DRENTIRO-923516 format. One record per residue (C-alpha): residue number from 1; residue in three letters; chain; x negated, y, z. Coordinates in Angstrom, 1 decimal, padded with zeros to 4 digits. Layout:
residues N
- num; residu; chaine; X; Y; Z
- NUM; ala; A; X; Y; Z
...
This chain:
residues 373
- num; residu; chaine; X; Y; Z
- 1; unk; A; 008.7; 056.1; -051.8
- 2; unk; A; 007.2; 052.9; -052.9
- 3; unk; A; 004.1; 052.5; -051.9
- 4; unk; A; 000.7; 050.4; -053.1
- 5; unk; A; -000.9; 048.4; -050.1
- 6; unk; A; -004.3; 048.6; -050.8
- 7; unk; A; -006.5; 046.0; -048.7
- 8; unk; A; -010.2; 045.9; -048.3
- 9; unk; A; -011.8; 043.3; -045.5
- 10; unk; A; -015.5; 043.8; -046.6
- 11; unk; A; -018.5; 045.7; -047.8
- 12; unk; A; -018.1; 045.0; -051.1
- 13; unk; A; -014.5; 045.5; -051.3
- 14; unk; A; -014.9; 048.5; -050.0
- 15; unk; A; -017.7; 049.9; -052.2
- 16; unk; A; -015.5; 048.8; -055.0
- 17; unk; A; -012.1; 050.0; -053.8
- 18; unk; A; -012.9; 053.0; -052.5
- 19; unk; A; -013.3; 055.0; -056.0
- 20; unk; A; -010.0; 054.0; -056.7
- 21; unk; A; -008.4; 055.6; -053.5
- 22; unk; A; -010.7; 059.0; -054.3
- 23; unk; A; -009.4; 058.5; -057.5
- 24; unk; A; -005.6; 058.7; -056.4
- 25; unk; A; -006.1; 061.3; -053.8
- 26; unk; A; -008.2; 063.4; -056.4
- 27; unk; A; -004.4; 063.3; -058.5
- 28; unk; A; -002.7; 064.6; -055.2
- 29; unk; A; -001.5; 061.2; -054.8
- 30; unk; A; -002.4; 060.0; -051.2
- 31; unk; A; 001.4; 059.4; -050.4
- 32; unk; A; 001.8; 056.5; -052.9
- 33; unk; A; -000.6; 054.3; -051.0
- 34; unk; A; -001.7; 052.7; -047.6
- 35; unk; A; -005.5; 051.7; -047.0
- 36; unk; A; -005.7; 048.7; -044.6
- 37; unk; A; -009.0; 047.1; -043.5
- 38; unk; A; -008.6; 044.1; -041.9
- 39; unk; A; -011.6; 043.9; -040.1
- 40; unk; A; -013.2; 041.0; -042.1
- 41; unk; A; -016.9; 043.1; -042.0
- 42; unk; A; -016.4; 045.0; -038.8
- 43; unk; A; -019.7; 046.8; -037.8
- 44; unk; A; -020.9; 046.5; -041.5
- 45; unk; A; -017.4; 048.4; -042.8
- 46; unk; A; -018.1; 051.1; -040.1
- 47; unk; A; -020.8; 053.5; -042.0
- 48; unk; A; -019.0; 053.1; -045.3
- 49; unk; A; -016.1; 055.2; -044.7
- 50; unk; A; -018.2; 057.8; -043.8
- 51; unk; A; -020.3; 057.3; -047.1
- 52; unk; A; -017.4; 057.7; -049.2
- 53; unk; A; -015.5; 060.0; -046.9
- 54; unk; A; -011.9; 057.7; -046.3
- 55; unk; A; -010.4; 056.3; -043.7
- 56; unk; A; -008.4; 053.3; -043.2
- 57; unk; A; -004.3; 053.7; -042.1
- 58; unk; A; -004.0; 050.3; -040.6
- 59; unk; A; -006.8; 048.3; -039.1
- 60; unk; A; -006.1; 044.6; -038.6
- 61; unk; A; -008.5; 042.2; -036.3
- 62; unk; A; -008.7; 039.2; -038.4
- 63; unk; A; -012.3; 038.6; -036.3
- 64; unk; A; -013.7; 035.9; -034.0
- 65; unk; A; -016.8; 034.8; -032.6
- 66; unk; A; -017.7; 031.1; -034.1
- 67; unk; A; -014.6; 030.9; -036.2
- 68; unk; A; -014.6; 028.3; -038.9
- 69; unk; A; -012.8; 029.5; -042.6
- 70; unk; A; -009.3; 027.3; -041.7
- 71; unk; A; -008.9; 030.1; -038.4
- 72; unk; A; -010.2; 033.3; -040.5
- 73; unk; A; -007.7; 032.1; -042.9
- 74; unk; A; -004.9; 031.6; -040.7
- 75; unk; A; -005.9; 034.8; -038.9
- 76; unk; A; -005.5; 037.2; -042.3
- 77; unk; A; -002.5; 035.4; -042.9
- 78; unk; A; -000.9; 036.0; -039.9
- 79; unk; A; -002.0; 039.4; -038.7
- 80; unk; A; -001.1; 040.6; -042.7
- 81; unk; A; 002.2; 039.4; -042.9
- 82; unk; A; 003.1; 040.4; -039.3
- 83; unk; A; 001.9; 044.0; -040.6
- 84; unk; A; 003.9; 043.8; -044.2
- 85; unk; A; 007.1; 042.9; -042.0
- 86; unk; A; 007.0; 046.2; -041.0
- 87; unk; A; 006.7; 048.0; -043.9
- 88; unk; A; 008.5; 045.2; -046.5
- 89; unk; A; 010.5; 048.0; -048.3
- 90; unk; A; 007.8; 050.3; -049.0
- 91; unk; A; 005.4; 047.8; -050.6
- 92; unk; A; 005.9; 048.2; -054.2
- 93; unk; A; 002.7; 046.0; -054.5
- 94; unk; A; -000.7; 045.0; -053.2
- 95; unk; A; -004.4; 045.6; -054.5
- 96; unk; A; -007.4; 044.0; -053.0
- 97; unk; A; -010.5; 043.1; -054.7
- 98; unk; A; -012.6; 039.7; -055.5
- 99; unk; A; -013.1; 037.1; -053.9
- 100; unk; A; -012.8; 036.8; -049.6
- 101; unk; A; -011.2; 035.3; -047.2
- 102; unk; A; -009.4; 038.8; -046.9
- 103; unk; A; -008.6; 038.3; -050.3
- 104; unk; A; -006.7; 034.9; -050.7
- 105; unk; A; -004.8; 035.3; -047.5
- 106; unk; A; -002.9; 038.4; -048.6
- 107; unk; A; -002.5; 037.4; -052.0
- 108; unk; A; -001.0; 034.1; -050.7
- 109; unk; A; 001.4; 036.5; -048.5
- 110; unk; A; 002.4; 038.5; -051.2
- 111; unk; A; 003.3; 036.0; -053.4
- 112; unk; A; 005.6; 034.4; -050.7
- 113; unk; A; 007.1; 037.7; -049.8
- 114; unk; A; 008.2; 038.2; -053.6
- 115; unk; A; 005.6; 041.4; -054.1
- 116; unk; A; 003.6; 041.6; -056.6
- 117; unk; A; -000.2; 041.4; -056.0
- 118; unk; A; -002.6; 042.7; -058.3
- 119; unk; A; -006.0; 041.4; -058.8
- 120; unk; A; -009.6; 043.9; -058.5
- 121; unk; A; -012.6; 042.4; -060.5
- 122; unk; A; -010.3; 039.0; -061.6
- 123; unk; A; -011.5; 036.7; -064.3
- 124; unk; A; -014.6; 035.6; -062.4
- 125; unk; A; -015.8; 031.9; -062.6
- 126; unk; A; -018.9; 030.2; -062.1
- 127; unk; A; -016.8; 027.2; -062.8
- 128; unk; A; -018.2; 025.4; -059.8
- 129; unk; A; -016.3; 025.2; -056.6
- 130; unk; A; -019.0; 024.9; -054.2
- 131; unk; A; -021.5; 027.7; -056.2
- 132; unk; A; -020.5; 030.1; -054.1
- 133; unk; A; -018.4; 028.8; -051.9
- 134; unk; A; -015.7; 029.5; -051.0
- 135; unk; A; -015.1; 032.4; -053.3
- 136; unk; A; -014.7; 030.3; -056.2
- 137; unk; A; -011.7; 029.0; -054.7
- 138; unk; A; -010.3; 032.0; -053.5
- 139; unk; A; -010.3; 033.8; -056.7
- 140; unk; A; -009.0; 031.1; -058.9
- 141; unk; A; -005.8; 030.9; -056.9
- 142; unk; A; -005.6; 034.7; -056.1
- 143; unk; A; -005.2; 034.5; -060.0
- 144; unk; A; -002.5; 032.3; -059.7
- 145; unk; A; -000.3; 034.4; -057.8
- 146; unk; A; -001.3; 037.9; -059.3
- 147; unk; A; 001.3; 039.8; -061.5
- 148; unk; A; -001.8; 041.9; -062.9
- 149; unk; A; -005.1; 041.3; -063.4
- 150; unk; A; -007.9; 044.1; -064.4
- 151; unk; A; -011.1; 042.4; -065.0
- 152; unk; A; -014.4; 044.0; -065.2
- 153; unk; A; -015.5; 042.5; -068.5
- 154; unk; A; -014.0; 041.1; -072.0
- 155; unk; A; -015.5; 037.1; -070.8
- 156; unk; A; -013.7; 037.5; -067.5
- 157; unk; A; -010.8; 038.2; -069.4
- 158; unk; A; -011.6; 035.6; -071.9
- 159; unk; A; -011.9; 033.3; -068.7
- 160; unk; A; -008.0; 034.2; -068.2
- 161; unk; A; -006.7; 033.6; -070.9
- 162; unk; A; -008.2; 030.4; -071.5
- 163; unk; A; -006.5; 029.5; -068.0
- 164; unk; A; -002.9; 030.5; -069.7
- 165; unk; A; -002.3; 033.5; -068.2
- 166; unk; A; -001.0; 036.2; -070.3
- 167; unk; A; -003.0; 039.1; -072.0
- 168; unk; A; -000.4; 041.5; -071.5
- 169; unk; A; -001.4; 041.3; -068.0
- 170; unk; A; -004.8; 041.8; -068.2
- 171; unk; A; -006.6; 045.0; -068.6
- 172; unk; A; -010.4; 045.2; -068.7
- 173; unk; A; -011.5; 048.4; -067.1
- 174; unk; A; -015.0; 047.9; -066.0
- 175; unk; A; -016.4; 047.0; -062.6
- 176; unk; A; -016.0; 049.8; -060.3
- 177; unk; A; -018.8; 049.5; -058.6
- 178; unk; A; -021.0; 050.8; -060.9
- 179; unk; A; -018.4; 054.1; -060.7
- 180; unk; A; -019.4; 053.8; -056.9
- 181; unk; A; -022.9; 053.5; -057.2
- 182; unk; A; -022.6; 056.7; -059.9
- 183; unk; A; -021.8; 058.7; -057.1
- 184; unk; A; -024.3; 057.3; -054.7
- 185; unk; A; -027.2; 058.0; -057.6
- 186; unk; A; -026.1; 061.3; -058.0
- 187; unk; A; -026.3; 062.1; -053.5
- 188; unk; A; -029.4; 060.3; -053.8
- 189; unk; A; -031.3; 062.2; -056.3
- 190; unk; A; -030.5; 065.3; -053.7
- 191; unk; A; -031.8; 063.7; -050.9
- 192; unk; A; -034.2; 061.1; -051.6
- 193; unk; A; -035.9; 060.8; -048.4
- 194; unk; A; -034.7; 057.3; -046.6
- 195; unk; A; -032.2; 057.7; -043.4
- 196; unk; A; -033.1; 054.9; -041.9
- 197; unk; A; -035.9; 056.1; -040.0
- 198; unk; A; -038.3; 052.6; -039.8
- 199; unk; A; -037.7; 052.5; -043.7
- 200; unk; A; -038.4; 056.3; -043.7
- 201; unk; A; -042.0; 055.8; -042.1
- 202; unk; A; -042.7; 052.3; -044.0
- 203; unk; A; -041.9; 052.9; -047.3
- 204; unk; A; -043.8; 055.5; -049.3
- 205; unk; A; -043.3; 057.0; -052.8
- 206; unk; A; -046.4; 054.9; -054.4
- 207; unk; A; -045.5; 051.5; -052.5
- 208; unk; A; -044.6; 048.7; -054.5
- 209; unk; A; -041.4; 046.2; -053.3
- 210; unk; A; -039.4; 043.2; -053.5
- 211; unk; A; -035.9; 043.7; -052.1
- 212; unk; A; -034.9; 040.7; -051.1
- 213; unk; A; -030.9; 039.9; -049.7
- 214; unk; A; -029.6; 036.3; -048.7
- 215; unk; A; -026.5; 035.3; -047.5
- 216; unk; A; -024.2; 033.1; -049.0
- 217; unk; A; -023.1; 029.6; -047.3
- 218; unk; A; -025.1; 027.3; -049.8
- 219; unk; A; -028.0; 029.5; -048.9
- 220; unk; A; -027.8; 028.5; -045.2
- 221; unk; A; -029.9; 026.1; -043.5
- 222; unk; A; -032.4; 024.2; -045.4
- 223; unk; A; -031.9; 026.1; -048.2
- 224; unk; A; -033.1; 029.6; -046.7
- 225; unk; A; -035.9; 027.7; -045.1
- 226; unk; A; -037.1; 026.8; -048.9
- 227; unk; A; -036.1; 030.4; -050.1
- 228; unk; A; -038.8; 031.8; -047.0
- 229; unk; A; -041.3; 029.7; -047.5
- 230; unk; A; -041.5; 030.7; -051.2
- 231; unk; A; -040.9; 034.6; -050.4
- 232; unk; A; -044.1; 033.8; -048.1
- 233; unk; A; -046.1; 032.3; -050.4
- 234; unk; A; -045.6; 035.2; -053.1
- 235; unk; A; -046.2; 038.0; -049.9
- 236; unk; A; -049.3; 036.4; -049.9
- 237; unk; A; -050.7; 036.2; -053.1
- 238; unk; A; -049.0; 040.0; -053.5
- 239; unk; A; -050.7; 041.7; -050.8
- 240; unk; A; -049.8; 045.2; -052.3
- 241; unk; A; -046.5; 044.6; -052.3
- 242; unk; A; -043.9; 045.1; -049.4
- 243; unk; A; -041.4; 042.3; -049.7
- 244; unk; A; -038.4; 044.5; -047.7
- 245; unk; A; -036.1; 041.7; -046.4
- 246; unk; A; -032.4; 042.8; -045.8
- 247; unk; A; -031.4; 041.2; -042.9
- 248; unk; A; -027.5; 039.7; -042.8
- 249; unk; A; -025.6; 040.0; -039.5
- 250; unk; A; -024.4; 035.9; -040.1
- 251; unk; A; -026.0; 034.3; -036.8
- 252; unk; A; -026.9; 031.4; -039.4
- 253; unk; A; -029.1; 033.8; -041.0
- 254; unk; A; -030.1; 036.0; -038.8
- 255; unk; A; -031.2; 033.2; -036.4
- 256; unk; A; -033.8; 031.7; -039.1
- 257; unk; A; -035.5; 034.7; -039.9
- 258; unk; A; -035.7; 035.6; -037.1
- 259; unk; A; -037.2; 032.3; -035.2
- 260; unk; A; -040.0; 032.8; -032.6
- 261; unk; A; -041.5; 029.6; -034.7
- 262; unk; A; -042.0; 031.6; -037.7
- 263; unk; A; -044.6; 033.5; -039.1
- 264; unk; A; -044.5; 036.4; -041.4
- 265; unk; A; -047.1; 038.1; -043.5
- 266; unk; A; -047.4; 041.6; -042.5
- 267; unk; A; -046.1; 042.7; -045.8
- 268; unk; A; -042.7; 041.2; -045.7
- 269; unk; A; -040.5; 043.8; -043.8
- 270; unk; A; -037.6; 042.2; -042.0
- 271; unk; A; -034.8; 045.2; -042.0
- 272; unk; A; -031.5; 045.1; -040.0
- 273; unk; A; -028.7; 045.9; -042.0
- 274; unk; A; -029.2; 049.4; -043.6
- 275; unk; A; -026.6; 052.0; -045.3
- 276; unk; A; -025.4; 052.3; -049.0
- 277; unk; A; -027.3; 055.3; -049.3
- 278; unk; A; -030.6; 053.5; -047.8
- 279; unk; A; -029.6; 050.5; -050.2
- 280; unk; A; -029.3; 052.1; -053.6
- 281; unk; A; -032.4; 054.1; -052.6
- 282; unk; A; -034.3; 051.0; -052.1
- 283; unk; A; -033.3; 049.3; -055.2
- 284; unk; A; -034.4; 052.0; -057.5
- 285; unk; A; -037.8; 052.1; -056.2
- 286; unk; A; -038.2; 048.5; -056.2
- 287; unk; A; -039.7; 046.1; -059.0
- 288; unk; A; -037.5; 042.9; -058.6
- 289; unk; A; -035.0; 042.2; -056.6
- 290; unk; A; -034.4; 038.6; -055.1
- 291; unk; A; -031.1; 038.2; -054.1
- 292; unk; A; -028.0; 035.9; -054.0
- 293; unk; A; -025.6; 039.0; -053.8
- 294; unk; A; -023.1; 039.3; -056.6
- 295; unk; A; -023.4; 043.2; -055.8
- 296; unk; A; -026.9; 043.3; -056.5
- 297; unk; A; -026.0; 041.6; -059.6
- 298; unk; A; -024.3; 044.2; -061.1
- 299; unk; A; -025.8; 047.0; -059.3
- 300; unk; A; -030.0; 046.3; -060.1
- 301; unk; A; -029.2; 047.0; -064.3
- 302; unk; A; -028.5; 050.6; -063.7
- 303; unk; A; -032.1; 051.2; -062.2
- 304; unk; A; -033.9; 048.9; -064.9
- 305; unk; A; -034.2; 046.4; -061.6
- 306; unk; A; -034.8; 042.2; -062.6
- 307; unk; A; -032.6; 040.5; -060.1
- 308; unk; A; -033.9; 036.6; -059.5
- 309; unk; A; -030.6; 034.9; -058.6
- 310; unk; A; -031.5; 032.5; -055.5
- 311; unk; A; -028.4; 030.5; -057.1
- 312; unk; A; -027.8; 027.3; -059.6
- 313; unk; A; -024.2; 029.0; -060.9
- 314; unk; A; -022.7; 033.0; -061.0
- 315; unk; A; -019.5; 034.4; -062.3
- 316; unk; A; -021.2; 037.2; -063.6
- 317; unk; A; -022.9; 035.7; -066.7
- 318; unk; A; -023.4; 039.2; -068.6
- 319; unk; A; -026.7; 039.8; -066.8
- 320; unk; A; -028.1; 036.6; -067.4
- 321; unk; A; -026.7; 037.1; -071.0
- 322; unk; A; -028.7; 040.8; -070.8
- 323; unk; A; -032.3; 039.5; -069.6
- 324; unk; A; -031.3; 041.5; -066.6
- 325; unk; A; -031.5; 038.4; -064.4
- 326; unk; A; -032.0; 035.0; -064.1
- 327; unk; A; -031.2; 031.8; -061.9
- 328; unk; A; -033.5; 030.3; -060.0
- 329; unk; A; -031.8; 028.4; -057.0
- 330; unk; A; -033.9; 027.8; -054.5
- 331; unk; A; -036.5; 026.1; -056.9
- 332; unk; A; -040.1; 027.4; -055.5
- 333; unk; A; -042.0; 027.0; -058.8
- 334; unk; A; -039.2; 028.4; -060.7
- 335; unk; A; -038.7; 031.1; -058.3
- 336; unk; A; -042.3; 032.3; -058.3
- 337; unk; A; -042.4; 031.7; -062.2
- 338; unk; A; -039.6; 033.8; -063.2
- 339; unk; A; -041.3; 036.5; -060.4
- 340; unk; A; -044.7; 036.8; -062.4
- 341; unk; A; -043.0; 036.8; -065.7
- 342; unk; A; -040.8; 039.9; -064.6
- 343; unk; A; -044.1; 041.3; -062.9
- 344; unk; A; -046.0; 041.1; -066.3
- 345; unk; A; -043.0; 041.9; -069.1
- 346; unk; A; -040.5; 044.0; -067.3
- 347; unk; A; -037.2; 044.5; -068.3
- 348; unk; A; -035.5; 047.4; -070.0
- 349; unk; A; -031.9; 047.2; -070.8
- 350; unk; A; -029.8; 050.3; -072.6
- 351; unk; A; -026.6; 050.0; -070.9
- 352; unk; A; -025.2; 048.2; -067.7
- 353; unk; A; -023.2; 045.3; -069.1
- 354; unk; A; -020.7; 045.8; -066.0
- 355; unk; A; -019.5; 049.3; -066.1
- 356; unk; A; -019.3; 052.8; -067.5
- 357; unk; A; -018.4; 054.6; -064.8
- 358; unk; A; -015.4; 055.3; -065.5
- 359; unk; A; -013.0; 052.3; -064.3
- 360; unk; A; -011.4; 053.4; -061.8
- 361; unk; A; -009.7; 056.2; -064.1
- 362; unk; A; -008.6; 053.3; -066.2
- 363; unk; A; -006.7; 051.5; -063.3
- 364; unk; A; -005.6; 054.5; -061.6
- 365; unk; A; -003.8; 054.8; -065.1
- 366; unk; A; -002.4; 051.4; -065.2
- 367; unk; A; -001.1; 051.4; -061.2
- 368; unk; A; 000.9; 054.6; -062.0
- 369; unk; A; 002.6; 052.6; -065.2
- 370; unk; A; 003.1; 049.2; -062.5
- 371; unk; A; 004.6; 051.7; -059.7
- 372; unk; A; 006.7; 053.4; -062.4
- 373; unk; A; 007.9; 049.4; -063.3
């Protein structure tokens, strides 16, 4: 029986793909897919399998310490090709989400082997190859070889059409991150306490918080230092707020934030990577989010939490257009100005512009059609 190879490699990919896997399971279609983990995010992924109660069928090992992007790309291509050789007769298509090195590598291998590649979250564009880097290249390259494009919004569909993609090969589905978010929202409404003991002891119900994350390559080095100095100023000016900075395991990020030469105010709280449930709990309680994360741009509007986007360009313009987010880059004055704008005026949007929570059903319906074809 022909099967779809569903590939994930990073935490955001798993969050956005898990609901599709669960939808397939709910329809009794466990025998129609193989779930593959490239392990591009190793430790970060581990707790997320348990959260969504799924397990990978195949685990690759593409990461090596201190490897560069070229080496990672080679390992993704090599290991996925070797696995594909063992199941080539079973593979009806390959589905992967987003813009990571995993996605670029498996899309290329699929093309080389004449196997349809289905791109989930297709059509996002910042129109700047260096922002975000290398994600803008990865998703554009994946689009070139895709047999079918699952777009989260009408904007992403129009991006693809302008690039010459056949509209018949595009389906606007909404973003599956909203499906996952609704699952977690229901869970945390019944389990409001943080699972992480440190978060539980530090953040009380009446504590005003600002959520911070920063990990993209363009914000390493001097840009990260600029961001840190700006957050320090905001923390010193807003003693009644707790600035909760979720650390990323990348050594370049971790090393800068945990440098012994850096002295942080007491109301800046550095937190190791947390589970998705706790991240959503924290987001739901925050007044503002300051982040370069694409996922947070998509999730925060569901809680009416505005996002200061630490980037000069975004492939998710819908949130900016709705007033749910604003691009601030690493400009200290702009970050502070927009921060205080949101503190004084807040934010109010009716619907999350990225989806309605029904995306996974639409995607599975189309996958079944593609399987039959």
